[in-house]
ROGUPA-227127 format. One line per 8 residues: number of its first residue (from 1); their letters; for each residue x, y, z of C-alpha. Coordinates in Angstrom, 3 decimals. Layout:
residues N
NUM	A	X Y Z  ...
END
This chain:
residues 293
1	MNHIENRL	-27.682 24.408 -30.944  -24.008 24.870 -31.786  -22.332 27.681 -33.734  -22.797 26.157 -37.213  -26.485 25.455 -36.657  -27.001 28.953 -35.201  -25.352 30.538 -38.218  -27.477 28.579 -40.687
9	FEEIKQLI	-30.623 29.331 -38.699  -29.801 33.053 -38.532  -29.152 33.246 -42.286  -32.462 31.591 -43.139  -34.225 33.692 -40.518  -32.772 36.891 -41.990  -33.942 35.849 -45.457  -37.476 35.334 -44.118
17	DRSALIWL	-37.403 38.634 -42.232  -36.150 40.524 -45.270  -38.871 39.015 -47.441  -41.492 39.990 -44.858  -39.996 43.479 -44.559  -40.104 44.008 -48.342  -43.757 42.957 -48.390  -44.543 45.159 -45.384
25	TFMTGVSL	-42.737 48.117 -47.003  -44.719 47.619 -50.183  -48.028 47.510 -48.272  -47.067 50.596 -46.263  -46.113 52.460 -49.444  -49.426 51.602 -51.106  -51.323 52.669 -47.988  -49.476 56.025 -47.739
33	LTILLCLL	-49.999 56.667 -51.445  -53.723 55.983 -51.039  -53.945 58.383 -48.098  -52.006 61.077 -49.991  -54.213 60.779 -53.069  -57.302 61.013 -50.874  -55.941 64.167 -49.219  -55.205 65.691 -52.629
41	GALPRTAL	-58.677 64.853 -53.816  -57.485 62.513 -56.526  -59.383 59.704 -54.836  -62.693 59.853 -52.970  -62.530 59.689 -49.148  -64.343 56.341 -49.281  -61.130 54.861 -50.720  -59.715 55.062 -47.203
49	WSLLWFLP	-61.931 52.113 -46.274  -59.781 49.980 -48.521  -56.964 50.416 -46.019  -58.765 48.225 -43.513  -57.084 45.218 -45.127  -53.733 46.480 -43.842  -54.124 45.425 -40.172  -55.265 41.789 -40.731
57	TVAILWVA	-52.638 41.423 -43.421  -49.934 42.500 -40.964  -51.245 39.992 -38.428  -51.252 37.210 -41.017  -47.756 38.199 -42.097  -46.529 38.038 -38.492  -48.010 34.547 -38.077  -46.417 33.427 -41.349
65	VHHYHKKA	-43.017 34.791 -40.303  -43.245 33.003 -36.954  -44.230 29.759 -38.704  -41.341 29.930 -41.134  -38.928 30.758 -38.326  -39.845 27.410 -36.801  -39.444 25.735 -40.177  -36.038 27.371 -40.545
73	KIIAQKQQ	-34.982 26.030 -37.168  -36.011 22.513 -38.189  -34.074 22.831 -41.458  -31.010 24.028 -39.556  -31.279 21.123 -37.144  -31.666 18.640 -39.979  -28.570 20.098 -41.588  -26.701 19.814 -38.307
81	ISMMAYHA	-27.848 16.210 -37.863  -26.604 15.395 -41.367  -23.245 17.003 -40.620  -22.856 15.181 -37.327  -23.871 11.905 -38.957  -21.325 12.526 -41.705  -18.608 13.206 -39.123  -19.475 10.061 -37.163
89	KQVMQQLQ	-19.522 8.085 -40.406  -16.034 9.326 -41.311  -14.676 8.412 -37.886  -16.355 5.019 -38.173  -14.715 4.336 -41.525  -11.310 5.180 -40.063  -11.900 2.904 -37.082  -12.830 0.020 -39.356
97	HQIPDALI	-9.224 0.074 -40.615  -7.663 0.624 -37.198  -9.636 -1.486 -34.717  -9.800 -5.282 -35.089  -13.063 -7.010 -34.297  -12.078 -8.240 -30.843  -15.112 -10.511 -30.579  -14.224 -12.349 -33.785
105	TDSKIKMR	-10.581 -12.744 -32.736  -11.593 -13.870 -29.246  -14.128 -16.331 -30.645  -11.552 -17.958 -32.952  -9.290 -18.621 -29.990  -11.958 -19.852 -27.610  -13.633 -22.049 -30.206  -10.777 -24.471 -29.556
113	YLARHGID	-12.567 -25.182 -26.273  -15.516 -26.440 -28.299  -13.283 -28.610 -30.459  -11.688 -30.193 -27.376  -15.156 -31.192 -26.188  -16.188 -33.027 -29.324  -17.866 -30.216 -31.262  -16.889 -30.122 -34.935
121	VDAALARL	-16.402 -26.357 -35.112  -14.466 -26.436 -38.387  -17.266 -28.244 -40.226  -19.877 -25.935 -38.690  -17.986 -22.815 -39.780  -17.487 -24.264 -43.254  -21.251 -24.679 -43.593  -21.725 -21.074 -42.407
129	GQNIEKYN	-19.148 -19.647 -44.787  -16.699 -18.987 -41.910  -19.192 -16.555 -40.419  -18.215 -16.620 -36.739  -20.820 -14.034 -35.764  -23.538 -16.228 -37.244  -22.231 -19.204 -35.281  -22.310 -17.157 -32.076
137	ELAVSFLQ	-25.873 -16.052 -32.797  -26.920 -19.677 -33.356  -25.195 -20.717 -30.118  -27.028 -18.056 -28.111  -30.338 -18.982 -29.750  -29.767 -22.674 -28.985  -29.086 -21.915 -25.326  -32.158 -19.722 -25.038
145	NSDKYEDT	-34.398 -22.446 -26.494  -32.730 -25.574 -25.133  -35.358 -26.236 -22.445  -38.120 -25.603 -24.966  -36.650 -28.185 -27.357  -36.562 -30.871 -24.668  -39.973 -30.061 -23.177  -41.644 -30.066 -26.589
153	LYDLLQPD	-40.151 -33.437 -27.543  -41.112 -34.949 -24.193  -44.722 -33.747 -24.538  -44.935 -35.223 -28.057  -43.624 -38.617 -26.963  -47.095 -40.183 -27.258  -48.469 -42.727 -29.765  -50.798 -40.223 -31.456
161	TLMQYGSN	-48.167 -37.466 -31.743  -45.166 -39.565 -32.741  -45.041 -38.101 -36.253  -44.900 -34.602 -34.761  -42.146 -35.864 -32.498  -40.200 -36.931 -35.577  -40.747 -33.530 -37.204  -39.510 -31.651 -34.134
169	AHALRVKA	-36.580 -34.040 -33.812  -35.660 -33.199 -37.401  -35.735 -29.456 -36.633  -33.506 -30.020 -33.580  -31.119 -32.150 -35.651  -30.718 -29.306 -38.157  -29.903 -26.837 -35.376  -27.474 -29.229 -33.717
177	NELGLVNL	-25.772 -29.928 -37.017  -25.384 -26.197 -37.702  -23.431 -25.900 -34.437  -21.295 -28.984 -35.053  -22.837 -30.902 -32.138  -21.923 -34.290 -33.589  -23.101 -36.535 -30.745  -26.390 -34.697 -30.324
185	TDTVFFHE	-26.966 -34.681 -34.085  -26.492 -38.464 -34.300  -28.715 -39.130 -31.288  -31.526 -36.870 -32.509  -31.297 -38.419 -35.989  -31.801 -41.862 -34.427  -34.887 -40.556 -32.580  -36.200 -38.981 -35.777
193	IEAYAGCI	-35.907 -42.201 -37.767  -37.435 -44.371 -35.044  -40.301 -41.887 -34.526  -41.158 -41.887 -38.229  -41.012 -45.694 -38.127  -43.545 -45.691 -35.295  -41.216 -47.378 -32.787  -42.308 -45.481 -29.690
201	DVVRDNWK	-40.792 -48.023 -27.277  -37.369 -47.610 -28.875  -37.668 -43.847 -28.657  -38.686 -44.017 -24.992  -35.849 -46.411 -24.164  -33.358 -43.914 -25.640  -34.943 -40.771 -24.195  -32.467 -40.528 -21.323
209	KLSLELDE	-29.535 -40.538 -23.747  -31.094 -37.689 -25.737  -31.738 -35.704 -22.576  -28.131 -36.177 -21.432  -26.817 -35.151 -24.852  -28.891 -31.980 -24.718  -27.617 -31.185 -21.232  -24.017 -31.758 -22.304
217	AYSILSEY	-24.414 -29.574 -25.402  -25.978 -26.856 -23.262  -23.132 -27.018 -20.743  -20.380 -26.804 -23.381  -21.995 -24.009 -25.384  -22.875 -22.106 -22.220  -19.224 -22.062 -21.114  -18.121 -20.910 -24.564
225	VKSIGLVD	-20.725 -18.140 -24.738  -19.793 -16.869 -21.271  -16.095 -16.902 -22.134  -16.589 -14.435 -25.006  -18.998 -12.160 -23.140  -22.171 -13.185 -24.932  -24.153 -13.801 -21.757  -27.898 -13.326 -22.506
233	GNHISFKK	-26.932 -12.329 -26.045  -26.437 -8.687 -25.038  -22.970 -8.289 -26.542  -22.708 -6.530 -29.888  -19.612 -6.905 -32.046  -17.831 -4.062 -33.770  -18.982 -5.307 -37.173  -22.624 -5.552 -36.084
241	WGEQLQEA	-22.354 -2.160 -34.391  -21.100 -0.664 -37.648  -23.914 -2.245 -39.667  -26.539 -0.800 -37.330  -24.860 2.605 -37.443  -25.041 2.537 -41.246  -28.746 1.735 -40.956  -29.183 4.734 -38.654
249	FQALETYD	-27.373 6.964 -41.173  -29.690 5.783 -43.936  -32.693 6.615 -41.748  -31.274 10.104 -41.149  -30.768 10.626 -44.873  -34.485 10.007 -45.394  -35.327 12.037 -42.239  -36.843 8.968 -40.559
257	TQKAKTIL	-35.831 10.461 -37.220  -37.806 8.060 -35.028  -36.104 4.991 -36.503  -32.707 6.683 -36.359  -33.212 7.684 -32.732  -34.194 4.144 -31.722  -31.112 2.628 -33.351  -28.759 5.307 -32.026
265	NELIKSPI	-30.000 4.913 -28.449  -29.255 1.191 -28.654  -25.766 1.873 -30.040  -25.007 4.374 -27.286  -25.590 1.570 -24.768  -22.672 -0.313 -26.385  -19.976 2.385 -26.820  -17.194 1.576 -29.290
273	DSDITSAL	-15.360 4.908 -29.432  -15.755 8.021 -27.271  -15.775 10.441 -30.239  -18.495 8.490 -32.040  -20.545 8.107 -28.860  -20.404 11.887 -28.256  -21.444 12.543 -31.846  -24.335 10.103 -31.554
281	RGIVSNID	-25.539 11.721 -28.331  -25.484 15.087 -30.104  -27.549 13.692 -32.970  -30.118 12.203 -30.575  -30.288 15.508 -28.670  -30.956 17.422 -31.886  -33.584 14.869 -32.920  -35.337 15.380 -29.573
289	EMMVL	-35.317 19.168 -30.043  -36.639 18.837 -33.574  -39.441 16.473 -32.563  -40.636 18.942 -29.901  -41.161 21.659 -32.503
END
C-alpha cells in the first residue's frame, strides 16, 4: 500500500483502537469500583463473581478490533482504488484531446485499396453512419465466417433444402451489402431469387461464380484487415479502449471488483499510454490484495 492508503488506514485504525480503549477503560473502571466496594463492605463478596464477564468480554473486544482492522484496510484500499481510477480517468480525458485515433486515420487511408478493387466503401460507410470501427468489425467477422458461409450454402444446395438455401443466401447478401461488396451482393441476390423460385439447376450452374466471388471478397478484405493491424481481430482502437476503460471505472464505482479486474487486465494487454498502464496495474494489484482479505 502506498503512503496515502497507509495514512487513511492508520487514521481509521486509530479511531477503532481509541473506541476499544474507551470501552476497555470503562470496563476496567467498573471492575475496580466493584472490587473496592466489596473490600469496603458496601457490596457482598459474592458480587466479585460478576467480574467473571470481564475476561470473555476482553476476548470478544479483541476479536472485534481485529475484524474492524481488516474492514478498515479494505475501506482504505477501496479509497485508493477510487483515487487511482480517478487519476487514470483524468489522464485518459487529456489524451482524448491530444492523441488521434491512429486506427481510424489509418483505415480511412487504406480503405482506398478497397475502392480500387471494386468495393463501394463510400456507400457502405454511409449506411453505417461513417462508423469506420463498425466497418472494420464487420470485415473481421466476415473473414472469420467466410468458410462457414460457403460450406453452409453448399450443404443446402439440395431440392428439399432449397428454401433454406435462399434464406441463407439472403443473410449473406445483407452482410456483403453492409461491406460494399457489390459483385458478391449481386451474385448472392441472383442465387437467392433463383432458390426461392425453385430453380436448383440454375443455382448449381452458377455455384462456381458465387464461390469465386466469395474467394475474391475474402482476399481483398483480408489484405485490408492485415494492412491496418486487425489480424485475428486482436487490435483494439483508442476509442474502443477508452470505452472499455469507462466501463471498468463504472464497475469500480459500484465496487464490482471482479468485473473491473477482468476489463483492466484486457486493457493492460493493449497499452495506450505508460502512465495509464502503470495506474491500471496499481488498481489491479490493490484489487488482488483486497480480494485476499
